[in-house]
C-alpha positions, 0 to 999 in steps of 0.5 A: 246674258252677260249678267249670268256669265259667271254662273255655273251651268246648273245654277243658270238652268235653275234661274232660267227655269224659274224666270220662264215659269207660268205667271212668274214676274207678271204681277199675277195675284194669288188665286181668289177664293170663290166669289160666293164666299166673299159676297157672303162676308160683304153682306153678312150672310152665314150658312151653317152646316147641319152639324153646326146647327146641332151643336149650338142652340138657336131660337127665333121669333117673328117680327110683329106689330104690337102696341109698345110703351116707353120705359123710365129707367133710374137708379135706386137704393135698397133700404130696410122698411123703417116700420120693421126696425127695432132698437132693443134697449132695457128700461132700467140699467143693468150689467150683461150677465149672459149673451144669447144672440149674436150679430147676424142671427135670425131671431123670433118674437119673444126670444131672449137676446141677452140677460141683465143683472139689475139692482133696480129690478131686484128692489122692485121685485122685493117690494112686490113680494113684500106688498104681497105679504102685507096684503095677506096679513091685512086680508086675514085681519080684515076677515077676522074683524069682519066676523067679530063685528058681525057678532058684535064682539068688536067695534065698528071702528076696529072693523073699518080700520081693518078694512082700510088697511086691507084696501091699502095693502091691495093698492100697494100690491097693484102699484108694485105690480104696475111698476114691474110692468113698466120695467118691461115684465109681462103679466105672466112674469109678474105672477111667477115672482115668488120667494122660492123658485127664481128667488136668487135670480130676482135681479135678472132682466131679459132683453127679448126680440119684439118681432121676427127678424135679423140682428144687424147691430149688437152692442152687448159684452159680458159685464158691460153696463147697459142703460135705457140710453144704450142700443143693445141690439138693432133688429130688422125684418128683412123679408120686406124692404123699401127701395128709394128712387128719384123720378124726374119731373117730366116722368111724374105723370107716369108714376103714382101709387100702386105703379108696378116697378121692376128692379135689377141688381148687379148681384143677380144678372138677368133677374128682376124683382117686382114691387109697387110704389107706395109713396111719391113725394109732393115736393120736388128737389130744387137742385135735381128736379126730381121727386122721391118715390118709395117702392115696397118689395117682398124679400122672403129669401133674403137675397136683396140686402139693404145698401145695395144699389139697384136700377129701376124700370117703370113701363109707361103706356103706349103712345102713338099707335102700334109699331113694328117690334122685335124681341130685345134679346134679338138685337146685337151690336155689330160694328157699333150699330144695332142689328139682328140676324134674320133666318133666310132658310135652313141654316142660312142667316143674314145680319141686317142693320136696324133702326131702333126706337122705344123699348118696353116689356122686352121688345124694341121698336124697329123703323127699318131693316126688317119686315113683319113676319121675318124670323129673327134670332133671339138666342144664339145671336152672339154666336152668329156675330162671332162667326161673321166677324171672324170670317170677315177678319180672314181667320177661317170659315166655320160654316 
């Protein structure tokens, strides 16, 4: 007690009281948490209160035995349907006099995209009108000579000359009309040509859409000279697309024409678009040992865009008999390993590590960890995993 001789009586009393307090200085551990709670953490057991069950959405499904096939997963690229692409260009040179359709516009068949002012077209229309006038004159002369010849007033030679002139004028008009059709005018357009009405627009040539589609390229500027070699517009029907994918040699036996393929893109997570294989190459790429396959898919709402990267999923037939399966949505990664939460009672769940196998059609083959008839959580499993991991880290109890 010499060590404390210099202490005041009050201070000494405090020190002695602390020293002889129950459990002090004897290495006694802090009070344990109840044994049942610690055991629940070790075994991945969770017990939710009725209040907690009401606030979260949990769904379960039974572990079942079913036939399960395999899956072929590969990357793919979305492209336009090459049979539904049109490069719109004039058949004759002309300067752009008006622009009616712009990049990104949706157009219908026959819609005027732009108008060109073409000297060549004006000359062809003038020739057509002249040929029509010549024909009227030749027809009138022929009718006159025909009447005179019938009355034996004119000679046969004069009658035959008039008839020949009429036939030549008729042929010239037909040739002029055919020239206009070759320049892109329809029969209705040709019939509308006259010296009146559109007389002062005789050189105007319309560029029209060949089918319903979307303009993905535009190269028209007012005053610009457009020739048949120029591509004024590119129109694509995006309601029907191609998806190009590569199939490895080992998987070719499972892929053929009319095979159903599910396609997913990053832009719409969780959604699948379904198409069919319409072409499979007969030649393999020597460097990749793959065959090119083409999938055709409907795209009525235009959500899929050419150029998008996609992932393709092809289901293969079941092999090796039935298997124990759980829904793919039930599988969680816990500590880097696949696991499911099994319902053991009202509000009681336990995480079980499983061994997985094949996956197809939304189901996963399981060889250990669960038994037929077990109820596994298919919706809300991530929430349970979060609770379990938080409890194990000592951050509190939420159940």
